[in-house]
C-alpha positions in Angstrom: -1.7 -106.7 51.7 -3.2 -104.5 49.1 -6.6 -105.3 50.0 -6.0 -104.5 53.7 -4.3 -101.2 52.6 -7.5 -100.3 50.7 -9.5 -101.2 53.8 -7.3 -99.0 56.1 -7.6 -96.2 53.8 -11.4 -96.4 53.8 -11.3 -96.0 57.5 -9.0 -93.0 57.1 -11.3 -91.4 54.5 -14.2 -92.0 56.6 -12.5 -90.2 59.7 -11.3 -87.4 57.5 -14.8 -86.8 55.9 -13.4 -87.2 52.5 -16.5 -88.3 50.7 -15.3 -88.3 47.1 -12.2 -90.5 47.8 -14.3 -92.6 50.2 -16.7 -93.2 47.5 -13.9 -94.6 45.0 -12.5 -96.7 47.7 -15.8 -98.3 48.4 -16.1 -99.0 44.6 -12.9 -100.7 44.8 -13.9 -102.7 47.7 -17.0 -103.7 46.1 -15.4 -104.8 42.9 -13.0 -107.1 44.9 -15.7 -108.5 47.0 -18.0 -109.1 44.0 -15.2 -111.2 42.5 -14.6 -113.1 45.7 -18.2 -114.0 46.1 -18.6 -114.8 42.3 -15.5 -117.3 42.5 -16.0 -118.3 46.3 -12.2 -117.5 46.9 -10.1 -115.1 48.9 -8.3 -113.0 46.1 -4.5 -112.8 46.3 -2.4 -109.8 45.6 -2.1 -110.6 41.9 -6.0 -111.0 41.6 -6.6 -107.8 43.5 -4.3 -106.1 41.2 -6.2 -107.5 38.1 -9.5 -106.1 39.6 -7.9 -102.6 39.9 -6.3 -102.8 36.5 -9.6 -103.7 34.9 -11.3 -100.7 36.8 -8.4 -98.5 35.4 -9.4 -99.6 32.0 -12.9 -98.8 32.4 -12.3 -95.5 33.7 -9.8 -94.6 30.7 -12.7 -95.9 28.2 -15.3 -93.7 30.0 -13.2 -90.6 30.1 -12.6 -91.0 26.4 -16.3 -91.5 25.5 -17.5 -88.6 27.8 -14.9 -86.4 26.1 -16.1 -87.3 22.8 -19.8 -86.5 23.8 -18.6 -83.1 25.4 -19.4 -84.2 28.8 -16.4 -82.7 30.7 -18.2 -82.9 34.2 -18.5 -86.5 33.8 -14.9 -87.0 32.4 -13.4 -85.1 35.3 -15.3 -87.3 37.8 -14.0 -90.3 36.2 -10.5 -88.9 36.0 -10.6 -88.4 39.7 -11.6 -91.9 40.3 -8.8 -93.0 37.9 -6.2 -91.3 40.0 -7.4 -92.5 43.4 -7.3 -96.2 41.7 -3.9 -95.7 40.2 -2.7 -94.8 43.8 -3.0 -98.4 44.6 -1.2 -99.9 41.6 2.6 -100.4 41.3 4.7 -97.8 39.7 4.2 -97.8 36.0 6.8 -99.1 33.7 8.8 -97.0 31.3 8.7 -97.6 27.4 12.1 -99.1 27.6 11.2 -101.4 30.5 8.2 -102.5 28.5 10.1 -103.1 25.4 12.6 -105.2 27.3 9.9 -107.4 28.9 8.4 -107.9 25.5 11.7 -109.1 24.0 12.2 -111.4 27.0 8.5 -112.8 26.6 9.2 -113.3 22.8 12.3 -115.3 23.4 11.0 -117.4 26.4 7.8 -118.2 24.5 9.6 -119.1 21.4 7.1 -116.8 19.4 7.8 -116.2 15.8 4.6 -115.1 14.1 1.4 -113.4 14.9 -0.1 -116.8 15.8 2.0 -116.9 19.0 0.6 -113.7 20.2 -1.4 -115.6 23.1 1.8 -117.3 24.2 3.7 -114.0 24.5 0.8 -112.2 26.2 0.6 -115.2 28.8 4.1 -114.7 29.7 3.8 -110.9 29.9 0.5 -110.4 31.7 1.8 -111.4 35.1 4.9 -109.3 34.8 3.0 -106.1 33.5 -0.6 -106.4 35.3 -1.3 -103.1 36.8 1.9 -101.5 35.7 1.2 -100.8 32.1 -2.0 -100.5 29.8 -2.4 -103.8 28.5 -4.1 -102.6 25.3 -1.0 -100.5 24.5 1.3 -103.5 25.3 -0.7 -105.9 23.2 -0.5 -103.5 20.3 3.4 -103.3 20.7 3.5 -107.3 20.8 1.6 -107.2 17.6 3.9 -104.9 16.0 7.0 -106.8 17.2 5.4 -110.1 15.9 4.4 -108.5 12.7 7.7 -107.4 11.8 
């Protein structure tokens, strides 16, 4: 469904002549198609979200690097792309929702120490994918298990 929505939006952007948005949508579809070809499968909704989530992470990293280098023009381009990609992701989770999901994952996985972090992240990832920055969630899980 998400993949179809992206394809439909590509057609709309073509008709409207919205070249910047069209370029970002084509990047998204290319990344999805690349993964499908590499793995010889048709991506489901969760896998498409994982591809988009990875693209969001790449954009955030690029924005930080460009700003550190004083290249605001490139950072602005990446920020625009980030905004377009985020339009296709589910609504972001609040801090309280993330904390609650972390607690549920810790109790479900029986985690008690830092060595159990992989178990906790395995439970969390499908629930949070595309709805929160996995790096920040990982840091919060480390903090929770370290205390």
